[in-house]
Residue, then its C-alpha position, 0 to 999 in steps of 0.5 A: x533039264x531045268x525049265x525056262x524061267x518064263x515057263x517056270x514062273x507061270x502057274x495056273x492063274x497066270x496061264x489063264x490070264x495070258x490065255x484070256x488076254x490073248x483070246x480077247x486080243x484076237x476075237x475083238x478085232x475079228x468081231x469088228x472087222x468080219x461081222x456086220x454091224x447089225x450082228x449082236x456079236x459085232x464090236x463097234x470101233x469106238x469100243x475097240x479103242x476104249x478097250x485098248x485104252x483099258x489094256x494100256x491102263x492095265x500095263x501101267x497098273x502092272x508096272x506099279x504093282x511090280x514096285x509097290x506090291x513086291x518091293x514096297x516102293x509106293x510111287x505117286x508119280x508113275x503117271x509121269x513115265x506114262x505121259x513121257x512115253x505118250x509124248x515120245x509117241x505123240x512127237x512121232x505122230x506129229x512129224x508124220x502129219x507133214x504138210x497136211x496140217x492146218x498151216x501146211x508147213x512140212x516141217x513145223x507142227x501147227x502149234x509151232x507155226x501159230x507161235x511163230x517158231x522159225x525152226x524145229x527144236x533140236x529135241x524134235x530131231x529124229x522123231x520122223x523115224x519110228x525106230x528112234x521114237x520107239x527107242x525114246x519111249x523106253x529111254x526117256x522114262x527109263x533115264x528119268x527113273x534111273x536118275x531120280x531113283x539113284x538120288x532117292x534110293x542112295x539117300x535112303x529116302x523111303x516110305x511116305x517121303x519117297x511118295x511125296x517126292x515122286x508126286x512133286x516130280x510129276x507136278x513139276x513136269x505138269x507145270x513145265x509141259x503147260x508152258x507154250x515155250x517148252x515146245x510140246x504144244x502147251x495146254x493143248x498138247x499134241x493131237x490131230x494125228x494122221x498116220x502111224x507107220x503109213x496107216x491111217x490112225x482112224x481106220x478100223x484096221x489100224x485101231x484093231x491092230x493097235x488093240x492087238x499090239x496092246x494085248x501083246x504088250x500086256x502079255x509080255x509085260x505080265x510074263x516079264x513081271x512074273x519072271x522077275x518076282x518068281x526068280x531069286x531077284x523077286x525073293x530079294x525084292x520081297x525081303x526088301x519090302x518086308x525088312x529092308x534094314x535086315x536085308x541090307x545087314x545081310x549084305x545085299x545092295x538094296x539100293x541097286x535092287x530098288x533102282x533096277x526094278x524102279x527103272x524097269x517099271x518106268x519103261x513099262x509105263x512108258x510103253x503103256x503111254x506110247x500105245x495109249x496115245x494113238x488110240x485116244x488121239x491126244x496127249x496133253x499135260x493133264x496126263x502128268x496130273x498127280x491125281x492120275x498117278x494116285x488113281x492108278x495106285x487105287x487100281x492096284x489096291x482094288x485088284x490086289x497088291x502083290x498079285x499082278x493079275x489083280x493089278x490088271x483086273x483092278x485097272x479094267x474094273x475101275x476104269x470101266x466103272x469110271x466110263x459107266x458112271x461118268x456118262x450119266x447123272x452120277x458124273x459130278x460125283x465120280x471122284x467121291x465114288x472112287x474115294x469111297x471105293x478105295x476106303x471100302x476096299x481098304x477096310x473090307x478087302x485089304x488084300x484087294x479082290x484077287x488077294x482076298x480070293x487067293x486067301x479064301x482059296x488057301x483057307x479052303x484048301x487048308x481046311x480040306x487037307x485037315x479034314x482029309x487027315x482027320x478022316x484018314x486017322x479015323x480009318x486007321x483007328x488012330x484017335x487024338x489023345x485026350x487031355x487026361x491021357 
C-alpha cells in the first residue's frame, strides 16, 4: 500500500523537528503551571509569551520559504498578510471587551467612542463570533493574495519587479491603517484585550494554551509545506523556480501554480498573525511596515532557503538575538547588526545555516562512499588502470 503523502514526506530531519516542537509545546507549559517559581526549571509566564511569539514568527518564515525557497517568489510584503490575520483576531478580541472598556459602551470599542462614531461599521459585524473571526483570518489574507497574485502572475511580473510591488502593497496598507477614519484604531491600533473564548488572555493557563496552540499550528504548517514540496506539485514549483520559461514551454500553467502556492502562503501568514496578537496584546499599523517583511526574509536566508527547517530555525535564532541585543547598550545598533548578519551569511554561508550543514553532510557521505568503494576494490585485487595502460 502506498504510504500517505504526509507520512511519506517526512524524513529524519523533519521528524526530529516535529518531535522537538511537540516536546517544547508540552514541557514549557507544564513547567510554567506545575513547577514552583523558585525552581530552576520553572519557565516564567513572560517567557512563555515570548517563545510563543517566536513560534508565530517561525510559521511566518515557513510561509515565505514555501514561495521563495521552492518557487522563486521573493515577497517583500508578507508582513501584510501577517498583519491582516492579526487584525482579524484583534477585532474579535475587541468585541469581547463589551462594556468593560474605558467608556463602558457595550457595542463600540473605546477608540470609536473617543472619535464620536455613532454606530459600528458594517465590516465589524460578525466579529463577536470566534468562528467568523477564524474564517476571516484565512479569508482576508487569502483573498488579497489571490487578487494580487492573479494580476501580477498573469502579467508575468517576476524578479525584483514583483518584490517591489509586494513592498508597495504593504506600504499602501500601512498608510491606510494609520488613518483614524479607517475604523481600525489608527496609529494606536487594537489593544486592551480582555478575553478569548471566555478565558482571560492575561492568565497563565491561557498563555500556556496559546503557546501550545502555536506549536501545534507550526507542526501543521510544517507538515503541510513538506507535503507540498515532496509531491509532484513541489517538483513543478522547483522547476518554475529554476527555469520558468522552460516549464511554461512544456505545457504547465505556471501562473496557476504560482497563484496557488502564493495564496496558501498568505493564509499561513494570516494564521501566524492571529496567534501572535493575543500573546503580545496589541496589533497596530507598524506590523505593515515594509521593514518587518524584509526582516522576515532575512530569517529565511539565515536559516537556509529551501529547507523549511532552516526557515523556522532562522526566525527563532534572529529574534532571540534581537531580544538579547535590544535590551542592552547595543540596542541603538541592532539594525546595523542585522544588516551585517545578512551580509555575512550571504558571503560566507550562502545556503544558510541548515543548507550549509546539509551540503557538508552530503559531501561527507559522498567521501565515505568513495572511500568504501576504493577499499572494496583493493580487497578484491582490482586496481585503477594507469595512464600508460
